GUTI-28887 format. One record per residue (C-alpha): residue number from 1; z, x, y. Coordinates in Angstrom, 3 decimals, padded with zeros to 6 digits, always signed. Layout:
N
(NUM, (Z, X, Y)),
...
This chain:
418
(1, (+000.005, +000.030, -000.062)),
(2, (+000.894, +002.839, +002.405)),
(3, (-002.445, +004.535, +001.565)),
(4, (-004.394, +001.306, +002.283)),
(5, (-002.556, +000.934, +005.516)),
(6, (-003.367, +004.500, +006.501)),
(7, (-007.031, +003.899, +005.788)),
(8, (-006.945, +000.806, +007.905)),
(9, (-005.338, +002.699, +010.803)),
(10, (-007.813, +005.598, +010.334)),
(11, (-010.753, +003.239, +010.487)),
(12, (-009.529, +001.594, +013.635)),
(13, (-008.565, +004.783, +015.451)),
(14, (-011.451, +006.976, +014.364)),
(15, (-014.487, +004.636, +013.647)),
(16, (-016.878, +007.643, +013.354)),
(17, (-014.803, +009.070, +010.443)),
(18, (-014.729, +005.655, +008.787)),
(19, (-018.549, +005.339, +009.126)),
(20, (-019.075, +008.858, +007.873)),
(21, (-017.554, +007.908, +004.472)),
(22, (-020.448, +005.535, +003.922)),
(23, (-023.162, +008.113, +004.885)),
(24, (-025.857, +009.266, +002.491)),
(25, (-025.380, +012.944, +001.754)),
(26, (-027.175, +013.200, -001.504)),
(27, (-030.977, +013.524, -001.542)),
(28, (-031.348, +011.340, -004.611)),
(29, (-029.933, +008.314, -002.643)),
(30, (-032.385, +008.638, +000.258)),
(31, (-034.422, +005.269, +000.202)),
(32, (-038.228, +005.046, +000.355)),
(33, (-039.356, +005.191, +003.909)),
(34, (-042.657, +005.369, +005.783)),
(35, (-043.281, +007.536, +008.873)),
(36, (-045.580, +006.513, +011.618)),
(37, (-048.787, +008.588, +011.747)),
(38, (-048.492, +010.884, +014.722)),
(39, (-052.275, +010.950, +015.065)),
(40, (-052.907, +007.222, +014.740)),
(41, (-052.984, +005.395, +018.100)),
(42, (-051.518, +001.913, +018.598)),
(43, (-055.059, +000.471, +018.573)),
(44, (-055.772, +002.014, +015.199)),
(45, (-058.018, +004.859, +016.510)),
(46, (-057.515, +008.202, +014.745)),
(47, (-056.853, +011.128, +017.022)),
(48, (-059.052, +014.116, +016.196)),
(49, (-059.146, +016.071, +019.445)),
(50, (-056.883, +017.627, +022.006)),
(51, (-058.376, +015.416, +024.642)),
(52, (-057.513, +012.225, +022.676)),
(53, (-054.001, +013.491, +022.060)),
(54, (-053.295, +014.393, +025.693)),
(55, (-054.968, +011.340, +027.302)),
(56, (-054.270, +008.642, +024.829)),
(57, (-051.801, +009.318, +021.999)),
(58, (-049.138, +011.444, +023.767)),
(59, (-048.743, +009.026, +026.640)),
(60, (-048.401, +006.112, +024.091)),
(61, (-045.601, +008.091, +022.351)),
(62, (-043.894, +008.859, +025.599)),
(63, (-043.728, +005.328, +026.517)),
(64, (-042.416, +004.334, +022.991)),
(65, (-039.673, +006.954, +023.127)),
(66, (-038.629, +005.804, +026.608)),
(67, (-038.744, +002.113, +025.695)),
(68, (-036.856, +002.439, +022.412)),
(69, (-034.830, +005.648, +022.291)),
(70, (-034.033, +007.650, +025.418)),
(71, (-034.770, +005.263, +028.211)),
(72, (-037.052, +005.192, +031.162)),
(73, (-035.995, +007.662, +033.887)),
(74, (-034.960, +006.341, +037.309)),
(75, (-037.047, +009.101, +038.702)),
(76, (-037.948, +012.691, +037.495)),
(77, (-037.875, +014.047, +041.053)),
(78, (-036.561, +012.406, +044.177)),
(79, (-037.446, +013.670, +047.689)),
(80, (-034.311, +011.923, +048.994)),
(81, (-031.953, +014.299, +047.147)),
(82, (-030.858, +017.257, +049.144)),
(83, (-030.518, +020.369, +046.984)),
(84, (-028.684, +023.506, +047.995)),
(85, (-027.855, +026.780, +046.163)),
(86, (-024.604, +028.509, +046.835)),
(87, (-023.625, +031.909, +045.272)),
(88, (-019.916, +031.671, +044.537)),
(89, (-019.263, +035.055, +042.880)),
(90, (-021.022, +038.099, +041.708)),
(91, (-019.808, +040.917, +039.446)),
(92, (-022.207, +043.845, +038.984)),
(93, (-020.377, +045.467, +035.932)),
(94, (-020.123, +042.659, +033.411)),
(95, (-020.424, +042.903, +029.594)),
(96, (-019.254, +046.469, +029.298)),
(97, (-021.451, +047.522, +032.286)),
(98, (-024.671, +046.059, +030.840)),
(99, (-025.081, +043.036, +032.992)),
(100, (-024.762, +041.458, +036.391)),
(101, (-022.770, +038.261, +036.312)),
(102, (-023.406, +035.595, +038.918)),
(103, (-021.818, +032.241, +039.526)),
(104, (-024.080, +029.809, +041.495)),
(105, (-023.436, +026.260, +042.465)),
(106, (-026.248, +023.720, +042.762)),
(107, (-025.203, +021.029, +045.253)),
(108, (-027.103, +017.744, +044.955)),
(109, (-026.415, +015.127, +047.600)),
(110, (-027.804, +011.855, +048.921)),
(111, (-025.830, +009.889, +051.469)),
(112, (-022.144, +009.963, +050.357)),
(113, (-023.010, +010.881, +046.761)),
(114, (-022.470, +014.563, +045.953)),
(115, (-022.721, +016.288, +042.568)),
(116, (-022.308, +019.918, +041.701)),
(117, (-023.677, +021.885, +038.753)),
(118, (-021.856, +025.299, +038.408)),
(119, (-024.032, +027.879, +036.636)),
(120, (-022.867, +031.051, +034.981)),
(121, (-025.608, +033.679, +034.955)),
(122, (-025.929, +037.029, +033.225)),
(123, (-028.868, +039.324, +034.079)),
(124, (-029.546, +042.655, +032.289)),
(125, (-029.050, +045.676, +034.572)),
(126, (-031.904, +047.503, +032.874)),
(127, (-034.516, +044.860, +033.222)),
(128, (-038.279, +044.559, +033.693)),
(129, (-039.431, +043.213, +036.971)),
(130, (-039.488, +039.615, +035.821)),
(131, (-036.736, +038.657, +033.421)),
(132, (-037.178, +035.998, +030.768)),
(133, (-034.419, +033.454, +030.454)),
(134, (-032.455, +031.510, +027.867)),
(135, (-031.153, +028.312, +029.443)),
(136, (-028.515, +026.367, +027.640)),
(137, (-025.507, +024.130, +028.322)),
(138, (-022.018, +024.881, +027.211)),
(139, (-019.615, +022.167, +026.010)),
(140, (-016.191, +023.063, +027.327)),
(141, (-016.788, +024.889, +030.661)),
(142, (-018.256, +028.172, +031.816)),
(143, (-014.934, +029.870, +031.344)),
(144, (-015.060, +029.250, +027.587)),
(145, (-018.214, +031.236, +027.180)),
(146, (-016.519, +034.577, +027.940)),
(147, (-012.824, +035.485, +028.229)),
(148, (-013.269, +036.711, +031.743)),
(149, (-010.577, +035.663, +034.345)),
(150, (-013.092, +035.651, +037.290)),
(151, (-015.209, +032.811, +035.781)),
(152, (-014.506, +029.679, +037.701)),
(153, (-013.485, +026.467, +035.998)),
(154, (-015.733, +023.491, +036.906)),
(155, (-013.945, +020.588, +038.515)),
(156, (-015.955, +018.207, +036.312)),
(157, (-013.706, +019.009, +033.421)),
(158, (-010.844, +017.146, +035.059)),
(159, (-012.887, +013.933, +034.666)),
(160, (-012.751, +014.083, +030.856)),
(161, (-009.550, +016.064, +030.190)),
(162, (-006.110, +016.744, +031.462)),
(163, (-005.455, +019.822, +029.404)),
(164, (-004.665, +023.232, +030.854)),
(165, (-008.112, +024.759, +031.080)),
(166, (-006.824, +028.289, +031.627)),
(167, (-005.726, +028.379, +028.016)),
(168, (-009.270, +027.784, +026.771)),
(169, (-010.847, +030.923, +028.313)),
(170, (-013.272, +032.524, +025.941)),
(171, (-012.597, +029.950, +023.182)),
(172, (-016.333, +029.410, +022.484)),
(173, (-017.508, +032.951, +022.977)),
(174, (-018.477, +033.176, +019.274)),
(175, (-021.306, +030.830, +020.182)),
(176, (-022.808, +033.169, +022.725)),
(177, (-024.178, +036.516, +021.588)),
(178, (-024.275, +037.630, +025.253)),
(179, (-024.558, +041.405, +024.777)),
(180, (-027.283, +040.981, +022.094)),
(181, (-029.215, +038.706, +024.455)),
(182, (-028.885, +041.038, +027.367)),
(183, (-029.734, +044.156, +025.157)),
(184, (-032.998, +042.425, +024.326)),
(185, (-033.932, +042.081, +027.978)),
(186, (-033.163, +038.363, +028.500)),
(187, (-031.074, +036.652, +031.158)),
(188, (-028.699, +033.799, +030.169)),
(189, (-028.029, +030.759, +032.362)),
(190, (-025.509, +028.189, +031.276)),
(191, (-023.621, +025.313, +032.835)),
(192, (-021.135, +022.851, +031.541)),
(193, (-022.851, +019.573, +030.549)),
(194, (-020.028, +017.566, +031.950)),
(195, (-021.159, +018.637, +035.388)),
(196, (-024.355, +016.604, +034.840)),
(197, (-022.973, +013.653, +032.866)),
(198, (-019.301, +013.619, +031.850)),
(199, (-019.554, +012.987, +028.126)),
(200, (-017.308, +009.943, +027.966)),
(201, (-017.958, +006.222, +027.843)),
(202, (-017.873, +004.544, +031.230)),
(203, (-018.832, +007.741, +033.209)),
(204, (-022.393, +006.884, +034.227)),
(205, (-021.413, +006.377, +037.797)),
(206, (-019.903, +009.862, +037.819)),
(207, (-023.079, +011.490, +036.591)),
(208, (-026.107, +012.755, +038.510)),
(209, (-027.966, +009.516, +037.903)),
(210, (-026.728, +007.558, +040.905)),
(211, (-028.608, +010.140, +043.092)),
(212, (-031.983, +008.767, +041.849)),
(213, (-033.830, +005.855, +043.309)),
(214, (-033.586, +002.624, +041.268)),
(215, (-030.245, +003.514, +039.729)),
(216, (-028.230, +000.552, +041.204)),
(217, (-030.908, -001.962, +040.196)),
(218, (-031.638, -000.570, +036.714)),
(219, (-028.405, +001.054, +035.537)),
(220, (-027.604, -001.828, +033.148)),
(221, (-031.111, -002.281, +031.915)),
(222, (-031.476, -002.023, +028.110)),
(223, (-034.354, +000.415, +028.583)),
(224, (-032.779, +002.715, +031.186)),
(225, (-031.884, +006.329, +030.527)),
(226, (-028.260, +007.314, +029.953)),
(227, (-026.591, +010.635, +029.146)),
(228, (-029.375, +012.376, +027.188)),
(229, (-031.811, +011.427, +030.013)),
(230, (-029.353, +012.883, +032.537)),
(231, (-028.756, +016.113, +030.588)),
(232, (-032.550, +016.551, +030.307)),
(233, (-032.798, +016.106, +034.069)),
(234, (-030.056, +018.715, +034.511)),
(235, (-032.131, +021.245, +032.562)),
(236, (-034.964, +020.612, +034.940)),
(237, (-032.730, +020.897, +037.994)),
(238, (-031.680, +024.331, +036.804)),
(239, (-035.291, +025.176, +036.073)),
(240, (-035.991, +024.504, +039.754)),
(241, (-033.335, +027.095, +040.589)),
(242, (-034.954, +029.684, +038.165)),
(243, (-038.320, +029.129, +039.941)),
(244, (-036.661, +029.953, +043.277)),
(245, (-035.297, +033.366, +042.208)),
(246, (-037.853, +036.237, +042.184)),
(247, (-035.991, +038.223, +039.548)),
(248, (-036.604, +035.529, +036.945)),
(249, (-039.846, +035.035, +035.075)),
(250, (-040.228, +031.217, +035.337)),
(251, (-043.171, +031.341, +032.933)),
(252, (-040.871, +032.627, +030.156)),
(253, (-037.949, +030.222, +030.064)),
(254, (-036.581, +029.088, +026.683)),
(255, (-034.382, +025.998, +026.738)),
(256, (-031.836, +025.874, +023.825)),
(257, (-029.503, +023.200, +022.936)),
(258, (-026.926, +022.803, +020.168)),
(259, (-025.944, +019.416, +018.576)),
(260, (-026.105, +016.642, +021.258)),
(261, (-027.544, +019.180, +023.655)),
(262, (-030.225, +019.968, +021.135)),
(263, (-031.244, +016.325, +021.495)),
(264, (-031.360, +016.813, +025.307)),
(265, (-033.272, +020.115, +025.042)),
(266, (-035.956, +018.465, +022.947)),
(267, (-036.253, +015.609, +025.355)),
(268, (-036.280, +017.989, +028.326)),
(269, (-039.053, +019.946, +026.657)),
(270, (-041.088, +016.800, +026.302)),
(271, (-040.501, +015.709, +029.926)),
(272, (-040.904, +019.103, +031.571)),
(273, (-043.731, +021.393, +030.511)),
(274, (-042.296, +024.294, +032.535)),
(275, (-040.077, +025.156, +029.493)),
(276, (-042.212, +027.702, +027.679)),
(277, (-040.189, +027.479, +024.472)),
(278, (-037.925, +024.668, +023.239)),
(279, (-035.101, +025.372, +020.730)),
(280, (-033.021, +022.815, +018.861)),
(281, (-029.987, +023.847, +016.960)),
(282, (-028.298, +021.397, +014.551)),
(283, (-029.480, +018.506, +016.712)),
(284, (-029.542, +015.843, +013.926)),
(285, (-029.950, +012.136, +014.525)),
(286, (-031.792, +011.448, +017.733)),
(287, (-032.775, +015.082, +017.833)),
(288, (-034.896, +016.933, +015.278)),
(289, (-033.855, +014.839, +012.192)),
(290, (-036.025, +012.019, +010.979)),
(291, (-034.234, +008.716, +011.685)),
(292, (-035.896, +006.815, +008.838)),
(293, (-034.328, +008.974, +006.147)),
(294, (-030.932, +007.537, +007.101)),
(295, (-029.356, +010.713, +005.731)),
(296, (-026.052, +011.877, +007.236)),
(297, (-025.602, +010.458, +010.645)),
(298, (-027.634, +007.337, +011.257)),
(299, (-028.667, +005.297, +014.279)),
(300, (-025.805, +002.967, +013.380)),
(301, (-023.257, +005.822, +013.372)),
(302, (-024.517, +007.504, +016.501)),
(303, (-024.915, +004.453, +018.670)),
(304, (-021.453, +003.107, +017.621)),
(305, (-019.670, +006.357, +018.348)),
(306, (-021.748, +007.365, +021.401)),
(307, (-023.352, +004.313, +022.990)),
(308, (-023.671, +006.095, +026.334)),
(309, (-026.141, +008.757, +024.996)),
(310, (-029.344, +006.669, +024.346)),
(311, (-030.794, +003.662, +026.129)),
(312, (-029.019, +000.489, +024.978)),
(313, (-032.180, -000.729, +023.244)),
(314, (-031.768, +002.018, +020.598)),
(315, (-028.789, +000.122, +019.161)),
(316, (-031.235, -002.472, +017.957)),
(317, (-032.324, -000.072, +015.247)),
(318, (-028.904, +000.392, +013.747)),
(319, (-029.291, -000.313, +010.068)),
(320, (-032.849, -001.258, +010.975)),
(321, (-034.518, +002.227, +011.114)),
(322, (-037.640, +000.875, +009.359)),
(323, (-038.527, -001.182, +012.477)),
(324, (-038.320, +001.852, +014.801)),
(325, (-041.934, +002.390, +016.029)),
(326, (-041.446, +006.176, +016.406)),
(327, (-039.607, +008.981, +014.533)),
(328, (-038.611, +012.422, +015.524)),
(329, (-041.572, +014.326, +014.138)),
(330, (-043.513, +012.716, +016.994)),
(331, (-040.931, +014.025, +019.493)),
(332, (-041.476, +017.541, +018.270)),
(333, (-045.256, +016.973, +018.348)),
(334, (-045.093, +016.084, +022.051)),
(335, (-043.871, +019.583, +022.810)),
(336, (-047.205, +020.978, +021.652)),
(337, (-048.897, +023.415, +022.336)),
(338, (-045.779, +025.153, +023.440)),
(339, (-043.680, +026.865, +020.725)),
(340, (-040.704, +024.966, +019.287)),
(341, (-037.948, +026.170, +017.092)),
(342, (-035.693, +024.006, +014.850)),
(343, (-032.488, +025.517, +013.386)),
(344, (-030.345, +023.860, +010.738)),
(345, (-027.187, +024.756, +008.781)),
(346, (-026.854, +024.328, +005.037)),
(347, (-023.430, +022.831, +005.126)),
(348, (-024.176, +020.546, +008.173)),
(349, (-025.283, +017.560, +006.078)),
(350, (-024.339, +015.177, +008.896)),
(351, (-027.266, +016.649, +010.892)),
(352, (-029.681, +016.312, +007.885)),
(353, (-031.185, +019.787, +007.567)),
(354, (-034.078, +018.512, +005.396)),
(355, (-034.885, +015.772, +007.896)),
(356, (-034.997, +018.362, +010.626)),
(357, (-037.253, +020.537, +008.626)),
(358, (-039.528, +017.575, +007.821)),
(359, (-039.902, +016.785, +011.463)),
(360, (-041.324, +020.223, +012.001)),
(361, (-043.593, +019.800, +008.960)),
(362, (-045.102, +016.486, +010.196)),
(363, (-045.430, +017.633, +013.777)),
(364, (-047.763, +020.413, +012.540)),
(365, (-050.864, +018.269, +012.560)),
(366, (-050.710, +018.092, +016.351)),
(367, (-050.340, +021.873, +016.652)),
(368, (-053.349, +022.057, +014.369)),
(369, (-055.393, +020.228, +016.972)),
(370, (-054.786, +023.175, +019.267)),
(371, (-055.697, +025.714, +016.508)),
(372, (-052.006, +026.698, +016.205)),
(373, (-049.888, +027.122, +013.095)),
(374, (-047.137, +024.681, +012.191)),
(375, (-044.720, +025.397, +009.426)),
(376, (-047.554, +025.296, +006.875)),
(377, (-045.302, +024.365, +003.981)),
(378, (-043.676, +021.190, +002.630)),
(379, (-040.957, +023.260, +000.841)),
(380, (-037.765, +024.125, +002.804)),
(381, (-037.465, +027.938, +003.078)),
(382, (-034.684, +029.809, +001.341)),
(383, (-031.401, +029.980, +003.280)),
(384, (-031.435, +032.533, +005.983)),
(385, (-035.178, +032.979, +005.664)),
(386, (-036.876, +031.926, +008.924)),
(387, (-040.453, +030.725, +009.471)),
(388, (-041.836, +031.817, +012.759)),
(389, (-045.298, +030.265, +013.508)),
(390, (-045.852, +028.100, +016.657)),
(391, (-043.309, +025.840, +015.004)),
(392, (-040.346, +027.820, +013.763)),
(393, (-037.531, +026.822, +011.460)),
(394, (-034.547, +028.222, +009.599)),
(395, (-031.603, +026.880, +007.657)),
(396, (-028.684, +029.283, +007.566)),
(397, (-025.437, +029.463, +005.700)),
(398, (-022.481, +027.743, +007.276)),
(399, (-021.811, +024.626, +009.164)),
(400, (-022.285, +022.877, +012.560)),
(401, (-022.130, +025.786, +015.048)),
(402, (-024.170, +028.388, +016.905)),
(403, (-023.920, +031.832, +015.284)),
(404, (-025.060, +035.333, +015.888)),
(405, (-027.769, +034.816, +013.104)),
(406, (-029.102, +031.877, +015.059)),
(407, (-029.376, +033.913, +018.248)),
(408, (-031.140, +036.705, +016.376)),
(409, (-033.814, +034.253, +015.366)),
(410, (-034.073, +032.649, +018.789)),
(411, (-034.563, +036.074, +020.357)),
(412, (-037.153, +037.111, +017.730)),
(413, (-038.994, +033.860, +018.172)),
(414, (-039.082, +034.233, +022.035)),
(415, (-040.239, +037.796, +021.785)),
(416, (-043.011, +036.819, +019.412)),
(417, (-044.344, +034.140, +021.808)),
(418, (-043.509, +035.731, +025.095)),
């Protein structure tokens, strides 16, 4: 009786854990499913050329993903938003003397609405004239990326937590192979994603979205963007900054996202062609994984636990994935012809490694239109054995995380294509 009572309390207090018990995590239990043909237009016309893809099919898919998954943007750019860049701190002897560390604030304002994105930047001291960039959000604040007392703590963290932030300095440094990245000649730019949209239900008005025209009228619309749309916008706002700095090579910027930020990185890569490479790490449902496999985390799980991420219309496909008119292989395909890398972890079944791999496989036909190589195999590679064509993929040992092995592959992929 006590055990049953415990389960009831657990299900009430932690619905995501209760849902996870019912998830499919055995390949033999995956039901039959049918994927939409990425090269078949809604009028039944088969796409056989780059021109057809770019002028007909890709715009169709863009509309479908906005209508049913991520939401229509209030605006991608808005001339009414005032943007200022303020350098807050600079340290010229960071990372054992290898790097210059900068902290720069992007101030966005319109009327009485003001939002700030605090960026932490590392540039290699020994660098070529134009430095390629890895751009990626962090989850718990810039000060968690490196145990450095001079790294400022973003005020946005107070919106989602009351804990003592000083105690968390450097707690996520294992996810950032900073010296390796710097040694390879890349800059790193990161910002806390809470600066852009605090990741908590009911925080939409505290995000950057109210800065954009149409927000007040559309914010409750079932097909309007929410957190993932905002985080994608944030990537583009930081890309604007990169373009403004002569030291950076804005033609060689790789956007990388882990987990929920992998979803946002893929969507940003679709919306903004300035990102030369797009990297998804363990992005799972609503990211790189095929929704129709209903393996691991499903549309029902994700929209129940995080209803503020996707447009409200996406909840209509909970336990109804067969009716979804798109799937994530088509999202990957919309990044073509730019290189895209998908990373999985063998123990991260919740993110469906095989489903992430298959998205890359089925996106390959679009890369083929451009004469580029996709994954060119239907068999998942061995663990820790990356594939690096114009679509790249690896599944590594371990669980849901970003590791040094991941960064080694991201760097190798970027160097291959840059």
